[in-house]
N, C-alpha and C positions, 0 to 999 in steps of 0.2 A: 838358683841365686845365690852372690856371694854374701856371708854372712861375717859382723864381728862379734865376737863375743869377749866382754870381759871380765875376770874373774877378779876380784875384788876380794883381799883375805885369802892367804893362801898356807893355811896351816895344816893341821891333821886330816880336815875334810875338803879344803881348799884343793889341795894338790890332787888328791885321786880322784877330784870333780874333773879338773881341768885336764887332767892328761884321759879322762875316761870319754870326757867331750872331743879332745882331740882324736884319740884313736878312733871314734864312730865317725869321724872322717865328715863333722857336724862343722867347722868354722873354715871359713878361708881366712880369715886373719883374728888373732885372739891375741887379748893384753893380759898380763897377771899383773896385779899388783897388790904391797904389803908394805907397811909404815917400817918395818923391820930392815934396815939397811942390811943390803947386799942381798938379802932371801932371793926378791924377784928376778933380782938379775942370775941368782944360781940356777932356780928352777926354771928359768925360760931357756937356758943352756940344755938342760935336761930335754926338756921340751922338743926343741931343736933337733936334738938327737933320735926321740923317737917319732918326728916327721920325717927323717933321714931313713928308718928303718922301714917306715911303713910307703916311704915315696910321696908323700902328703904334701905339695907346695904350698906351705900354710905362712904367714907374714906373722911372725911374733915380737911382741912389745914386752917391756916390764919397764915399772916405775916403783919407785918408793913413795910417790904424792898421790894422792887420791886425784888430787885437783889436774894432775898430767892426763887423765884419762880420757879419753877424745875419738869421737866418730862411733861409738859402740853403735851397734843394733838392740844387745841385749846386755844388760850389765846382771852378774850374779854377785852377791853381796852374802859373803860367808864370813867377815870377819867381825871380831868381837871375844869374848871371855868363853872358854867352853866349861861344861863341867868337869868337877875335879874328879876321879879314882878314889874308890874309898871312900866318899863320905856319901850324907843323906840331902845331897845337894841337887834339887831338880831344876828343873828346865824354867819354872818360873821364877827363882832367884836370881837369875843372870838379867832381871828385868829391868833396872833402874841403869846397872852397869852399860849394856847394850844399846839401850835406847840411846845415850849421847854419842855412841860411834855410829847407829844407824841413822840418827838425825844429820851426823857432819857429812856422813858419804852421802847423802842425799842429796842434803842442800850442795855440796862442792861440784858433784857430777853432774848434775842436769844442766847449767849452760853450756857445758863442753859436750853433750848427749844427747843434743835435742831430739825428742822421739823415740829417743830409746826404751825399751821395754825391761822392767825390774823384775829379778825373779830375787825374792829374801829367805836366804838361807838359814841367817844367825837366830836363835833359841834366845828367848820363845818365840818360834816364826812367826806362828799367828799374831800375835800381839808386835812385831817387828816389822811385819808387812803394813801394818796400819800405821806406824811410826813412819815407813819409807813413803807410805801413796801421802801422808799429811807433809812431808817434808819435801816429796820431790816434785810433787804434782805431777807425776806423768799421769799418763793414761791407763797406761798398761801397768799393773801393778800387782804381783800373785806372790804368795808364801807355798812353799814345797809341802806344807801340812803334812796332810797323814798318806801320802803316795806310798811313803816306804813301811807305815805299817799294813798298808794293802799290800806288799811284797810280802811281809811278813805272816800276815795272815792265810795268804795263799800259801806260801811254803810252809806252816806250820799245817795246815789242813792238808797239803797233798802226803805230810809225812805220817797223819796220824789215820787218814783215810786208804793209805796206799795206793793214790791215784797222782797219775801225772799231774807236774803242778800247771800245765799248758790246759789242761781239761779243767781247769776251776777257774771262774769269775766270781771276784767279789771284792767289794772295799770297805775300809773304815772312813769314818768320819769325825767331825768335833773338833776336837782339840788335838794338837800333837803333844801329848804327853797324858796328864791323867784325866783328862774328860774326853777321851777316844771313845769314837760308839761303833761297835760293830754292826756294820749295817747289812744282819743277816737278810733281809728282804731281798737283797742284790746279788744273793749268794747261791751257785749254782753250781751243780759238777755233773759233767756231762750234759749241761744242760738241764739237769734235773734240780727241783728246790733243794738245799740241803735239809731239808726234814724229810726225803726220803731216806739219809743216811744216817746213823747211828754216831754221834757226836755229842760230848759234852761242852756246851756252849763256853760256860763256864770257867771250865780248863782251858779253852781255847782264849777267853778273853785275860784271863789271868797270866797265860803265858805271853801275852803282849803287851801287858802291864810290866813285866819283871825282864824282860829279854834285854832292853838295853843296858837296864843297871848292871846286869851278868856281863854282859861282852865290855861296858866299861871298867869294870875293875878289873878285868881280865886282860884287856888288850891294852887299854888308857884311852880308849876312843872309839865310836866305830866309825868305819872309814869307808869302807868297799861298797856295803848295802846304800849308803847314803848316799855314796857319789853313783852306783847303777841307777837308782831311785832320780837321782838329779838329770843323769844324762836321757832319762826319757821323757821326763818334763822339759826339756833343751828340745830334743827332739822331735817333741809333737809341736814346739814353736816352729822352728826353724823349717822344719819339712811339711808345716800343715797337716799332719796326720789325721787331725778329727778323732782322735781315740779318746776315751773316756778314763781322767785320771783325776783321784782325789787332791784336791790343791785348795789352798787358804783363796777365796774371793770373797767380797763383800755382800753380804746377804739380809736380806730385810725383816725383820720379825717384830710380832705384836708388843713385846716386853722391851723391847729397845727402841728408843728414839730416833739412832743414826745405825747408819747399815755397818754390821760388823763384819770383819772378816774372820770366816770359819772355814773348815775343809768339807766338801760335799763332791761329789762325783762330779767333773761337766767335761764338756766334751771341749778336747784343747786341742788348739791350734795356732796360727798368727793372729787369732783373734778367738775369743772365748765364747762359744757356744749355748746352748741350752743346759741344765744339770739334769742330774735325776729326782730331784728333793719331791716334785711330786709324785713319784712314783712309792715313796718310802712309806712304813705305814705310821700310826699316830705317834707309838711311843719313840720311835727313833727321830719323828720330826720333834717331837719332844724333848727328847737327849740332846741333840743338833742346839734347840734354843737355849740349852741348860750348859752347853759348852760354852755360844756366844756369850751371854750373861758372864761366863768365869773369865773368858777371853775380853770383856770389855772392860772389865774390872783390871784385870791385871795392867790393858793397855794405858788405862785412867790412870793408875799408880804410877807410869812408867811416865808418862807428861806429866805427871805434876812434881816428879823429881828433878823432870829437865828445868820446868818453872822453879823449884828451888835451889838450884845449882846456882 
């Protein structure tokens, strides 16, 4: 089927994401939007050149006003402030600033895009997915969550174990950031439990916690890894692949009175399927709940900042 994908926010993450999605042949129509005058128009021209190279017949639109985006089936939100290279800034530090951006976009795009599905990329993504859900009131809202960490997880295991990455299964859950949870119980190498292999789990988790800062400090931003991760999520939705990806979805926990977005492996397609939560061990479940409590706090602080503005 023909799918209209809109990318709102085309900075150092949004541009490679839109390019990668287009190159994968996923949209029949693509809209790029950014409030910086001329940026969307210039980038749309580049995308047209890419489409010509690939011989893809894709309608490409560009806007510098969010309210002009219309008729999209899938809206990707990557607008907002990124982390600053060379500082100790965390994703959580962006919550108040980016909540205002996500709130405004969610409210203003909904009327012209009824039925659209939202995929939130903007950090802190777990809490921002909750902001989008609150203000868009869309039925389908997810955050890209720890899908990227899951790719990094398999990549690092492949390097350390000297095993082809295609032979490794495993996911990261929890928060996209400081409260990520390595779901070792889901991890298989050649179909065998990770316990059959010699690996220092703590070293793996330390690598995952530090690698983003290393990339940001040396390149200025993480770009291509995230773009590939977000393409995988979009492909799962558009092609209804029913594959398991770890993304932010609303989950219920006994310690929280409301549904809270947290990353958990879930079957992804045009609709969300069952999760792997029931297959996790008790320690992993508790760590996911702890991550959800932290995300709920970040979300609450962000909402309070909007009320005080």
